[in-house]
VOSESE-634048 format. One record per residue: x, y, z of N, C-alpha, C in turn; residue in three letters. Coordinates in pm, whole numbers, padded with zeros to 5 digits, always signed. Atoms other than C-alpha are relative to their C-alpha. Layout:
REM VOSESE-634048
XYZXYZXYZALA
...
REM end
This chain:
REM VOSESE-634048
+00078+00099+00077+19029+12371+06228+00018-00138+00057MET
-00027+00132-00058+19200+12068+06378-00073-00014+00133ARG
+00070+00004-00130+19045+12157+06717-00148-00031-00018ALA
+00142+00025+00027+18694+12161+06567-00024-00145-00037ILE
+00016+00141+00042+18743+11824+06399+00018-00093+00118LEU
-00022+00085-00118+18876+11676+06722-00121+00001+00091LEU
+00121-00010-00084+18571+11804+06912-00114-00081-00058ALA
+00106+00079+00065+18336+11651+06658+00023-00149+00017LEU
-00031+00142-00016+18515+11314+06682-00034-00047+00139ALA
+00031+00036-00139+18476+11314+07062-00150-00015+00018VAL
+00146+00005-00012+18104+11389+07030-00055-00125-00067ILE
+00046+00119+00074+18058+11111+06770+00027-00127+00078ALA
-00034+00119-00078+18235+10858+06991-00091-00014+00120ALA
+00085+00004-00119+18018+10953+07284-00146-00023-00032ALA
+00143+00007+00037+17689+10945+07090-00065-00133+00036ALA
+00064+00127-00036+17622+10567+07130-00025-00011+00149PRO
+00018+00009-00144+17675+10595+07503-00115+00087+00045GLU
+00110-00089-00036+17440+10892+07521-00134-00061-00036LEU
+00125+00065+00043+17177+10706+07320-00037-00114+00091GLY
+00025+00113-00089+17214+10398+07541-00057+00047+00132TRP
+00048-00051-00128+17169+10607+07851-00144+00047-00012ALA
+00136-00050+00017+16855+10764+07705-00100-00114-00007GLN
+00093+00111+00014+16698+10429+07609-00016-00072+00133SER
+00008+00066-00129+16782+10289+07951-00092+00077+00093LYS
+00081-00081-00090+16609+10577+08122-00140+00025-00054SER
+00130-00025+00060+16317+10587+07878-00107-00097+00050GLY
+00113+00085-00040+15971+10427+07925+00012-00138-00065THR
-00007+00137+00053+15968+10048+07884-00115-00025-00096LYS
+00104+00026+00100+15778+09933+07572-00108-00092+00056ALA
+00112+00083-00047+15433+09787+07642+00006-00138-00067ALA
-00001+00134+00061+15403+09409+07585-00101-00007-00114PRO
+00086+00013+00117+15249+09306+07257-00128-00074+00036ALA
+00126+00074-00020+14890+09185+07236+00017-00145-00043ASN
-00003+00143+00030+14844+08806+07234-00140-00056+00013GLU
+00131+00064-00005+14535+08599+07159+00015-00143+00049THR
-00001+00136-00056+14471+08284+07365-00143-00053+00004ARG
+00131+00063+00005+14184+08037+07359-00014-00109+00106TYR
+00040+00116-00078+14012+07805+07602-00103-00075-00085PHE
+00093+00077+00084+13845+07529+07398-00089-00091+00083THR
+00090+00074-00088+13672+07378+07699+00000+00069+00135ALA
+00010-00039-00140+13547+07484+08038-00070-00116+00068ILE
+00050+00126-00052+13504+07160+08226-00121+00020+00091ASP
+00116+00001-00087+13168+07089+08384-00111+00095-00038GLY
+00102-00098+00037+12977+07368+08212-00121-00070-00061LEU
+00125+00059+00049+12612+07266+08157+00007-00153-00001MET
-00009+00146-00018+12669+06913+08288+00096-00064-00102ASP
-00096+00054+00094+12957+06872+08046-00049-00009-00143GLY
+00058+00012+00133+12729+06903+07741+00022+00122-00088ASN
-00021-00122+00079+12832+07251+07630+00133-00006-00073ALA
-00121-00015+00081+13086+07314+07355+00039+00147+00011ASP
-00036-00137-00040+13275+07624+07468+00130+00045-00066VAL
-00124-00065+00044+13530+07858+07312+00005+00138+00065ILE
-00023-00131-00061+13657+08147+07523+00126+00058-00061LEU
-00113-00069+00064+13880+08387+07330+00039+00120+00084LYS
-00049-00113-00078+14096+08626+07526+00111+00073-00077GLU
-00112-00082+00048+14314+08913+07407+00072+00051+00123THR
-00077-00036-00118+14594+08975+07654+00115+00093-00036ARG
-00120-00083+00006+14859+09235+07707+00083-00036+00123GLN
-00070+00058-00114+15114+09058+07919-00093-00099+00069GLY
+00091+00088-00075+14912+08887+08193-00140+00059+00013LYS
+00129-00066-00014+14624+09133+08170-00091-00029-00119ASN
+00099+00022+00104+14309+09047+07973-00060+00134-00038VAL
+00053-00128+00047+14201+09342+07758-00133-00016-00073THR
+00127+00026+00069+13911+09179+07568-00026-00150+00003ALA
+00035+00142-00003+13721+08849+07569-00133-00023-00069ALA
+00124+00041+00065+13452+08669+07371-00030-00144+00038THR
+00042+00135-00040+13257+08365+07490-00099-00054-00103LEU
+00083+00067+00101+13106+08125+07231-00042-00134+00060ASP
+00051+00122-00064+12882+07854+07381-00107-00063-00088VAL
+00098+00079+00075+12695+07584+07186-00050-00109+00094CYS
+00055+00086-00104+12459+07367+07390-00131-00064-00046TYR
+00129+00063+00036+12159+07126+07366-00116+00087+00045PRO
+00115-00082-00036+11823+07303+07366-00078-00061+00115VAL
+00064+00070-00111+11695+07040+07610+00088-00119+00036ALA
-00081+00113-00046+11845+06755+07810-00014-00118-00096LYS
-00005+00117+00091+11949+06462+07585-00050+00031-00141ASN
+00044-00037+00135+11849+06658+07274+00118+00013-00094SER
-00103-00019+00102+12050+06647+06952-00004+00140-00059ASP
+00013-00134+00057+11925+06992+06859+00076+00100+00086ARG
-00089-00092-00071+12164+07273+06952-00044+00145-00019LYS
+00009-00145+00012+12145+07644+07019+00137+00056+00036ASP
-00133-00059-00018+12433+07888+07051-00013+00147+00032ARG
-00011-00144-00017+12524+08230+07179+00147+00039-00004PHE
-00133-00059+00002+12828+08450+07126-00011+00136+00067VAL
+00011-00126-00074+12886+08735+07370+00137+00061+00020VAL
-00122-00074-00031+13154+09001+07394-00004+00037+00148SER
-00002-00018-00145+13259+09026+07759+00074+00128+00038LEU
-00067-00116-00057+13345+09337+07952+00098-00049+00106THR
-00106+00045-00091+13672+09293+08140+00020+00104+00109VAL
-00026-00086-00115+13707+09437+08488+00090-00077+00096ASN
-00093+00080-00078+14021+09297+08643-00009-00146-00041GLY
+00017+00143+00028+13957+08923+08668-00147-00038-00016GLN
+00143+00027+00017+13579+08957+08623-00040+00025-00144THR
+00048-00009+00138+13419+08895+08282-00152-00003+00001LEU
+00146-00008+00002+13058+09003+08225-00050+00037-00138THR
+00058-00036+00128+12826+09034+07929-00143-00048-00012GLY
+00139+00038+00024+12474+08999+07791-00025-00004-00150ALA
+00037+00014+00141+12326+08887+07458-00129-00082-00006THR
+00109+00096+00010+12058+08652+07325+00045-00117-00085GLN
-00040+00119+00075+12081+08300+07186-00043+00013-00146SER
+00025-00015+00143+12087+08264+06809-00130-00063-00044ASN
+00118+00073+00047+11806+08010+06773-00127+00042+00070GLY
+00123-00027-00077+11549+08051+07052-00015+00146+00038ALA
+00003-00143-00034+11634+08421+07101-00026+00023+00149LYS
+00014-00017-00144+11648+08374+07477+00107+00095+00053GLU
-00100-00091-00057+11821+08639+07690+00111-00079+00070PRO
-00116+00066-00059+12169+08542+07805+00079+00102+00081VAL
-00090-00084-00078+12375+08693+08087+00115-00087+00052THR
-00120+00073-00041+12728+08590+08183+00074+00082+00104VAL
-00090-00062-00098+12933+08666+08492+00098-00108+00045LYS
-00103+00098-00033+13259+08480+08536+00115+00069+00072LEU
-00122-00044-00067+13545+08526+08778+00112-00093-00043ASN
-00112+00073+00058+13876+08419+08630+00119+00007+00095ARG
-00111+00003-00095+14165+08306+08848+00113-00087-00052LYS
-00116+00082+00040+14511+08197+08728+00043-00088+00118PRO
-00047+00094-00103+14631+07889+08920+00120-00074-00055THR
-00119+00062+00058+14986+07815+08812-00008+00005-00152GLY
+00007+00008+00146+14977+07695+08451-00143-00013-00051ASP
+00139+00014+00041+14597+07659+08447-00083+00115+00057THR
+00090-00107-00041+14293+07876+08515-00127-00059+00060PHE
+00125+00040-00065+13984+07852+08732-00107+00103-00035GLU
+00113-00089+00030+13644+07994+08634-00115-00033+00095PHE
+00118+00015-00086+13355+08051+08873-00097+00113-00031ARG
+00100-00101+00027+13028+08234+08830-00131-00060-00046GLY
+00131+00045+00047+12694+08203+08653-00020+00036-00147GLN
+00049-00028+00135+12553+08177+08302-00149-00025+00000ILE
+00146+00012+00003+12181+08241+08266-00048+00005-00144ALA
+00063+00005+00132+11992+08140+07950-00150-00009+00022ILE
+00141-00003-00033+11630+08242+07974-00015-00009+00151GLY
+00022+00018-00144+11511+08118+08315+00094-00104+00061LYS
-00092+00103-00048+11782+07853+08340+00133+00061+00037THR
-00126-00054-00050+12081+07948+08552+00097-00115+00025VAL
-00102+00101-00017+12397+07741+08532+00113+00054+00086THR
-00112-00038-00085+12652+07761+08811+00129-00051-00062GLU
-00129+00037+00058+13007+07759+08684+00102-00015+00113VAL
-00108+00026-00095+13278+07602+08900+00097-00095-00070ALA
-00086+00078+00088+13551+07486+08666+00146+00029+00029SER
-00142-00015-00033+13916+07423+08751+00087-00068-00104THR
-00099+00067+00085+14232+07312+08569-00027+00019-00149ASP
+00023-00031+00141+14151+07483+08239+00127+00054-00064ASN
-00121-00041+00071+14439+07517+07992-00036+00080-00124SER
+00022-00081+00119+14466+07773+07714+00099-00039-00109ASP
-00084+00031+00116+14615+07741+07364+00022+00127-00081VAL
-00033-00115+00083+14771+07980+07116-00094+00010-00120SER
+00081-00020+00122+14605+08123+06805+00030-00109-00103GLU
-00039+00102+00098+14802+07880+06585-00056-00137+00039LYS
+00051+00129-00046+14709+07577+06797-00152-00008-00015GLU
+00145-00002+00013+14345+07682+06798-00043-00017-00144PHE
+00038+00009+00140+14325+07729+06422+00025-00140-00055GLN
-00029+00136+00045+14489+07391+06362-00103-00099+00050GLU
+00101+00090-00056+14235+07223+06590-00136+00018-00067SER
+00130-00028+00061+13947+07388+06403-00007-00045-00146GLN
+00002+00039+00140+14051+07283+06054-00056-00139-00015SER
+00061+00131+00023+13847+06994+05918-00027-00019-00149SER
+00024+00035+00139+13789+06814+05591-00132-00076-00007ASP
+00130+00067+00008+13432+06723+05497+00004-00124-00090ASP
-00015+00122+00079+13567+06452+05265-00067+00002-00135GLY
+00070-00009+00129+13376+06577+04959+00102+00022-00112ILE
-00082-00018+00119+13552+06533+04625-00092+00033-00117THR
+00093-00045+00104+13377+06732+04355+00023-00070-00133ALA
-00032+00061+00130+13558+06578+04056+00104-00111+00018GLN
-00099+00109-00017+13722+06244+04147+00042-00058-00134PRO
-00046+00060+00125+13936+06090+03877-00053-00142-00015LYS
+00059+00134+00003+13798+05749+03973-00061-00027+00137ASP
+00064+00035-00127+13628+05562+04258+00091-00087+00087PHE
-00090+00073-00089+13936+05438+04440+00014+00068+00136THR
-00007-00072-00127+13932+05710+04709-00137+00039+00053ASP
+00138-00028-00040+13558+05782+04717-00089-00112-00051VAL
+00089+00112+00031+13258+05551+04690-00108+00046-00098SER
+00089-00047+00108+13029+05564+04383-00144+00027+00043PRO
+00138-00019-00045+12704+05554+04582-00014+00108+00108GLU
+00001-00092-00114+12804+05802+04856+00014+00144-00048ALA
+00005-00140+00046+12709+06165+04784-00018+00091+00121VAL
+00017-00100-00106+12747+06466+05014-00015+00138-00062SER
+00023-00137+00045+12628+06823+04972+00018+00093+00120VAL
-00018-00098-00106+12750+07114+05186-00075+00127-00038ARG
+00087-00114+00027+12504+07403+05214+00009+00103+00110LEU
+00022-00101-00101+12451+07730+05392-00117-00047+00087LYS
+00102+00051-00094+12240+07665+05702-00142+00038-00040LEU
+00136-00044+00033+11946+07868+05579-00054-00064-00128ASP
+00044+00065+00123+11929+07660+05259-00027-00150+00020ALA
+00007+00145-00021+11927+07313+05419-00142-00054-00011VAL
+00138+00052-00002+11553+07273+05474-00059-00007-00140VAL
+00055+00002+00136+11457+07369+05119+00067-00107-00085GLU
-00069+00106+00074+11722+07136+04981-00059-00136+00035PHE
+00055+00128-00042+11588+06846+05186-00143-00019-00050LEU
+00136+00010+00052+11231+06923+05083+00001-00037-00147LYS
-00008+00031+00144+11340+06901+04720+00027-00148-00025SER
-00029+00142+00014+11443+06538+04784-00119-00089+00036LEU
+00118+00080-00032+11098+06430+04899-00054-00068-00125LYS
+00051+00077+00113+10966+06155+04674+00108-00047-00096GLY
-00110+00040+00086+11310+06106+04518+00062-00130+00051GLN
-00066+00125-00037+11500+05776+04517+00139+00031+00054ASP
-00124-00038-00067+11764+05902+04758-00014-00036+00147VAL
+00000+00036-00142+11850+05764+05102+00086+00101+00074GLU
-00069-00108-00071+11946+06041+05346+00046-00050+00137ILE
-00053+00040-00130+12170+05978+05646-00066+00083+00109SER
+00069-00070-00108+11969+06062+05957+00097+00082+00084LEU
-00097-00071-00084+12283+06162+06149+00044+00132-00063SER
-00043-00124+00065+12365+06427+05887-00103+00111+00015SER
+00101-00103-00025+12040+06608+05975+00027+00076+00129LEU
-00032-00067-00125+12184+06695+06314+00090+00122-00029ILE
-00080-00121+00018+12310+07053+06313+00099+00006+00116VAL
-00102+00006-00104+12634+07019+06505+00049+00140+00038THR
-00058-00128-00041+12819+07292+06691+00096+00053-00107CYS
-00089-00043+00109+13079+07298+06414-00078+00062-00114ASP
+00083-00054+00107+12801+07354+06161-00056+00137+00037ALA
+00052-00129-00044+12649+07637+06367+00108+00108-00010LEU
-00108-00099+00004+12987+07809+06389+00043+00031-00143ARG
-00041-00021+00139+13071+07758+06023-00111+00061-00084ALA
+00113-00047+00079+12722+07852+05905-00032-00090-00117GLY
+00018+00095+00110+12727+07544+05681-00022-00140+00056GLU
+00031+00136-00042+12593+07189+05710+00019-00096-00118GLN
-00021+00100+00104+12684+06873+05516-00105-00109+00011THR
+00102+00105+00006+12402+06638+05414+00058-00118-00078ILE
-00056+00121+00062+12511+06281+05336-00112-00088-00051SER
+00104+00080+00065+12315+06056+05100+00059-00124-00064MET
-00035+00119+00077+12322+05716+04936-00095-00008-00117THR
+00082+00000+00121+12200+05687+04578+00059-00101-00097VAL
-00047+00091+00103+12221+05440+04293+00114+00068-00077ASP
-00113-00062+00071+12564+05503+04133-00035+00051-00139PRO
+00037-00045+00135+12394+05537+03792-00071+00135+00003GLU
+00070-00129-00011+12203+05842+03924+00078+00100+00084ARG
-00075-00088-00090+12470+05990+04152+00047+00128-00071ALA
-00048-00118+00073+12618+06222+03887-00109+00102-00025GLY
+00112-00091+00026+12277+06367+03799-00044+00070+00128ALA
+00038-00061-00128+12195+06425+04167+00099+00109+00039LEU
-00102-00099-00034+12524+06608+04221-00013+00125-00088ILE
+00016-00113+00092+12471+06825+03912-00122+00084+00038ALA
+00122-00071-00042+12118+06914+04029+00027+00080+00127LYS
-00028-00067-00126+12244+07000+04378+00083+00126-00022ALA
-00089-00115+00024+12514+07232+04245-00074+00121-00054ARG
+00076-00110+00059+12251+07439+04067-00096+00065+00099ALA
+00096-00050-00097+12049+07500+04385+00059+00111+00086MET
-00042-00112-00084+12064+07812+04601+00059-00051+00132ASN
-00057+00030-00131+12287+07794+04906+00096-00116+00002GLY
-00092+00114+00004+12493+07496+04792+00143+00051-00015VAL
-00141-00040+00003+12864+07545+04866+00080-00095-00087VAL
-00066+00100+00082+12990+07221+04716-00079-00130+00006THR
+00067+00130+00005+12863+06877+04616+00092-00097-00073ALA
-00085+00100+00065+13038+06556+04521-00010-00134+00068GLY
-00005+00134-00057+13131+06205+04617+00085-00002+00126TRP
-00075+00012-00125+13268+06091+04953+00019-00148+00032THR
-00022+00139-00039+13366+05777+05141-00134-00068+00028ALA
+00125+00072-00020+13100+05507+05160+00022-00148+00021GLY
+00001+00145-00020+13042+05134+05131+00126-00068-00051THR
-00103+00075+00072+13319+05033+04895+00132-00004+00076VAL
-00133+00025-00054+13636+04883+05045+00083-00058-00113GLU
-00075+00039+00117+13908+04846+04787+00055-00141+00007MET
-00054+00136-00009+14043+04518+04924-00105-00107-00030ASP
+00107+00093+00036+13704+04360+04847-00066+00041-00132ARG
+00052-00054+00126+13664+04520+04503+00080-00054-00118THR
-00067+00039+00124+13740+04396+04152-00042+00094-00113ILE
+00027-00088+00114+13753+04583+03820+00012-00084-00128ARG
+00004+00085+00118+13660+04427+03486-00063+00075-00118PHE
+00057-00068+00117+13563+04526+03126-00152+00003+00005PRO
+00144-00020-00010+13210+04662+03099-00078-00055-00119ALA
+00071+00029+00125+13126+04557+02743-00099-00115+00009ALA
+00087+00118-00006+12978+04214+02824-00115+00014+00098ASP
+00099-00014-00107+12762+04350+03104-00088+00123-00017TRP
+00082-00116+00028+12583+04639+02937-00110-00031-00100ARG
+00104-00009+00102+12258+04685+02752-00009+00147-00038ASP
-00009-00141+00035+12322+05011+02570+00088+00070+00100GLY
-00079-00073-00099+12436+05260+02832-00033-00042+00143ASP
+00040+00048-00132+12282+05065+03123+00069-00131+00033LYS
-00055+00128-00046+12434+04787+03330-00111-00103+00001ILE
+00096+00110-00003+12252+04457+03278+00008-00068+00136ASN
-00011+00046-00137+12192+04391+03645-00053-00143+00019ARG
+00049+00138-00011+11991+04071+03597+00111-00098-00036ASP
-00108+00088+00045+12276+03911+03406+00116+00001+00100LYS
-00113-00015-00092+12537+04046+03645-00030-00065+00134LEU
+00038+00058-00129+12350+03947+03960+00001-00151-00004GLY
+00002+00145+00015+12300+03594+03831+00142-00056-00004SER
-00138+00047+00011+12669+03559+03745+00071+00007+00135ALA
-00062-00012-00133+12781+03685+04087-00052-00108+00093ILE
+00062+00101-00086+12537+03455+04263+00055-00140-00030SER
-00051+00133+00039+12662+03151+04066+00142-00021+00055ASP
-00138+00013-00050+13025+03221+04161+00000-00021+00151VAL
+00002+00012-00146+12944+03266+04530-00063-00132+00044LEU
+00060+00128-00034+12725+02956+04531+00104-00111-00001ALA
-00107+00101+00007+13024+02746+04424+00101+00021+00112LYS
-00099-00030-00104+13257+02924+04667-00049-00042+00138THR
+00056+00029-00132+13023+02880+04964-00066-00138+00008TYR
+00066+00131+00004+12891+02540+04854-00145+00012+00046ASN
+00137-00033-00041+12540+02680+04880-00088+00016-00123ALA
+00097-00015+00107+12224+02722+04672-00055+00143+00001LYS
+00058-00135+00004+12118+03072+04556-00150-00004+00019PRO
+00145-00007-00021+11771+03165+04679-00058+00136-00033THR
+00054-00133+00027+11743+03539+04616+00109+00092-00053SER
-00087-00104+00055+11903+03811+04402-00085+00126-00013VAL
+00083-00120+00001+11767+04163+04464+00085+00125-00005ALA
-00068-00129+00011+11879+04512+04362-00088+00107+00063TRP
+00075-00107-00065+11774+04805+04580-00019+00115-00099ASN
+00023-00104+00101+11606+05063+04350+00046+00139+00044PRO
-00042-00132-00050+11711+05355+04575+00152+00011+00003VAL
-00144-00007-00021+12072+05274+04661+00080-00072-00108THR
-00071+00078+00102+12156+05039+04372+00078-00117+00057GLY
-00075+00109-00062+12295+04785+04620-00063-00136-00030LYS
+00039+00138+00027+12279+04413+04553-00007-00076+00131LEU
+00010+00088-00116+12157+04167+04816-00020-00142-00050LYS
+00005+00142+00039+12225+03797+04764-00028-00085+00123LEU
+00027+00095-00107+12084+03517+04977+00025-00141-00053THR
-00029+00139+00037+12212+03159+04963-00025-00088+00122LEU
+00024+00094-00110+12135+02848+05170+00077-00129-00023LYS
-00066+00130+00006+12312+02526+05254-00028-00074+00131ARG
+00016+00076-00125+12282+02244+05509+00109+00039+00100PRO
-00097-00036-00102+12450+02342+05834+00078-00124+00043SER
-00086+00109-00048+12745+02128+05942+00021+00006+00151GLN
-00016-00016-00144+12709+02241+06303-00038-00127+00075LEU
+00047+00127-00055+12509+01930+06400-00089-00064-00106MET
+00074+00049+00117+12405+01744+06082-00129-00074+00032PRO
+00119+00078-00033+12152+01519+06256-00123+00088+00022ALA
+00113-00091-00023+11937+01825+06334-00053+00060-00129LEU
+00041-00051+00131+11915+01920+05963-00029+00150+00004GLU
+00012-00145-00005+11966+02287+06032+00047+00061-00133LEU
-00033-00069+00125+12013+02546+05754+00083+00124+00027THR
-00077-00125-00001+12283+02812+05708-00057+00093-00106ASP
+00047-00103+00093+12138+03126+05551+00112+00103-00013VAL
-00114-00090+00025+12418+03331+05393-00049+00123-00076ILE
+00037-00126+00066+12363+03697+05304+00126+00078-00036GLU
-00112-00077+00051+12603+03905+05095-00053+00126-00067VAL
+00035-00125+00068+12578+04269+04986+00103+00028-00108SER
-00091-00036+00107+12731+04410+04672-00035+00134-00061GLY
+00024-00126+00070+12763+04724+04464+00078-00002-00130LEU
-00063-00005+00132+12837+04763+04093-00012+00142-00054VAL
+00004-00134+00060+12928+05089+03920+00112+00013-00101SER
-00118-00033+00080+13150+05236+03651+00117+00030+00093PRO
-00116-00020-00087+13504+05268+03782+00037+00147+00019ASP
-00022-00143-00017+13491+05647+03749-00130+00072-00038LYS
+00122-00072+00032+13224+05918+03716-00027+00003-00150PRO
+00038+00000+00141+13031+05912+03390+00009-00138-00060GLY
-00009+00128+00070+13026+05636+03133+00145-00044-00007SER
-00137+00049-00002+13332+05413+03153+00007-00136-00067ALA
-00021+00129+00066+13480+05111+02978+00017-00114+00099ASP
-00020+00103-00102+13528+04927+03309-00101+00017+00112ALA
+00090+00000-00115+13303+04832+03599+00076-00044+00125LEU
-00051+00044-00129+13381+04792+03966-00107-00081+00070MET
+00092+00081-00080+13223+04523+04184+00058-00011+00140LEU
-00036+00018-00140+13239+04539+04562-00093-00103+00061TRP
+00079+00103-00067+13123+04241+04767+00035+00002+00149ILE
-00022+00000-00145+13078+04241+05146+00043-00138+00048SER
-00021+00129-00065+13191+03971+05381-00137-00064+00024SER
+00130+00066-00018+12917+03709+05419-00045+00002+00146PRO
+00060+00015-00132+12682+03702+05717-00080-00129+00001THR
+00063+00132-00005+12570+03353+05815-00087-00013+00123THR
+00095+00025-00109+12263+03277+06026-00046-00144-00010THR
+00043+00139-00001+12175+02923+06128-00143-00010+00054THR
+00141+00010-00034+11803+02838+06135-00047-00145-00008LEU
+00069+00128+00016+11577+02539+06180-00119+00026-00091ASP
+00108-00024+00097+11359+02542+05868-00083-00126-00025GLU
+00080+00121+00013+11194+02205+05926-00147+00034-00015ALA
+00143-00025+00024+10832+02178+05815-00082-00014+00127ALA
+00075+00025-00122+10719+02052+06154+00052+00090+00113ALA
-00048-00077-00114+10822+02164+06502+00146+00039-00021ALA
-00133-00055+00025+11136+02381+06499+00071+00034+00130LYS
-00080-00053-00108+11420+02463+06731+00007+00152-00014LEU
-00018-00145+00001+11435+02828+06827+00144+00028+00041ILE
-00143-00020-00021+11800+02929+06798+00031+00149+00017LEU
-00045-00139-00016+11973+03246+06915+00150+00005-00023SER
-00142-00020+00026+12309+03379+06805+00046+00116+00086ASP
-00042-00103-00094+12480+03571+07083+00127+00071-00041GLU
-00123-00066+00046+12782+03675+06879-00031+00144-00037SER
+00017-00142+00036+12836+04046+06814-00008+00014-00150SER
+00012-00024+00143+12777+04206+06477+00130-00022-00074GLY
-00129+00018+00067+13149+04201+06399+00036-00146-00016ASP
-00034+00141+00004+13164+03831+06468-00092-00080-00089GLU
+00096+00074+00079+12868+03741+06250+00055-00040-00136GLU
-00058+00034+00128+13070+03745+05931+00088-00123+00016SER
-00072+00127-00011+13196+03391+05886+00121+00002-00092ASP
-00119-00012+00083+13553+03434+05767+00038-00133-00064THR
-00029+00128+00063+13575+03063+05697-00069-00010-00135ARG
+00074+00002+00126+13313+03110+05424+00066+00089-00105ASP
-00045-00103+00092+13495+03404+05271+00128-00037-00074ASP
-00127+00035+00060+13817+03230+05179-00010-00020-00150GLY
-00006+00016+00145+13879+03281+04809-00115+00061-00077GLY
+00116-00052+00073+13547+03453+04726+00038+00111-00097ALA
-00037-00111+00087+13703+03770+04586+00089-00051-00114ILE
-00085+00057+00104+13968+03572+04399-00082-00077-00104ASP
+00084+00076+00093+13703+03347+04248-00081+00092-00090GLU
+00071-00099+00082+13501+03646+04133+00093+00063-00102LEU
-00098-00060+00091+13814+03799+03982+00028-00093-00118ALA
-00023+00097+00107+13876+03478+03783-00118-00006-00095LYS
+00120+00015+00083+13517+03451+03662-00023+00122-00089ALA
+00025-00123+00074+13501+03815+03548+00123+00050-00074PHE
-00127-00043+00063+13859+03828+03415+00037+00140+00050LYS
-00010-00131-00063+13905+04113+03659+00136+00022+00064ALA
-00119-00040-00074+14186+04301+03832-00040+00033+00144LYS
+00022-00040-00139+14222+04361+04206+00088+00120+00033ARG
-00069-00122-00036+14343+04675+04380+00126-00031+00081TRP
-00127+00012-00070+14707+04688+04486+00018+00127+00083ASP
-00004-00120-00086+14699+04924+04785+00142+00053+00017ALA
-00137-00045-00019+15078+04934+04817+00048+00092-00112ASP
-00044-00078+00115+15125+05073+04468-00110+00086-00062ASN
+00115-00079+00047+14780+05231+04419-00029-00022-00150SER
+00033+00035+00139+14714+05047+04091-00086-00125-00001VAL
+00073+00124+00022+14485+04777+03957+00097-00101-00060TRP
-00088+00103+00059+14663+04451+03886-00070-00135-00002LYS
REM end
């Protein structure tokens, strides 16, 4: 019995060594699959194409690849088309065929891929319809799945239910829709008092890939809530809400609404006159025009004063200021917000007889006369018994 137990102990002690020898002599495990991305292929389509090449690799070998190309439909066009093609891998050669999503043109791809140290070189041809693009692109770097996903994440800036208008602007509305719903949504706005951002009509490559487009609008703050509610009820709308716009908090005051309302409406005549009077004293000028835009709800003030540039010429400074008034949060509120722009001053010869023709060569950023602006917001705050925004502590004070 003792002999049997001793034999078993010897076998047990030897087992790890036997197992080690077996694993050492066994087949080496295949490398795990890894996904890598090229987010650009330099020079493709005169540098105007937005390219994503996705590769699945096992070690250094490519086992699968997908090419996603978004490109202008014509030279210098803002309108884009796109194709996505699964590529057949044969060594370092990638080939495939498909058709473009928009124009339905036939697409063929043949690329030769060559590792060059830490980068990659691509050469070959991409044909879209009758247009053939030669590919000769060097020094292309790839990124990991995590890096790619982080680069693709984006925030459209839409806040569906803001607690107030300190982070979003009361006149700025955005609606994100499925691509196939955009045209009908825009048609529904025809004849409406809504200003649509022309740039938001451009269907970007990001929009084509996401299948969603964001339309940006400017609307009178008193009608913004109703527009958002209407949009949310429409087919294809993903989300709708407020976003960043005109209002800058360092040029905004907040004051009680009671004295400036007629029922549930803001008394804009009374308010515009009061704002104009304060700015007239601040700028030492005479008010000449107070106008509210019926579409955007924005205020435009014009004031004039004798120019001190060369008094003997009796020139006139024409000062223009924009403004926006709204409740300080969505819906009816006990407080109003007033934003006022920096003033823009233009010097003119308004003599009845012969006039000097003057030109101002300063840039748009330089047109705002900061000398005129000294104390304007503070003076408005005093006149309206208002608070100003404390950005450091995120409170009104």
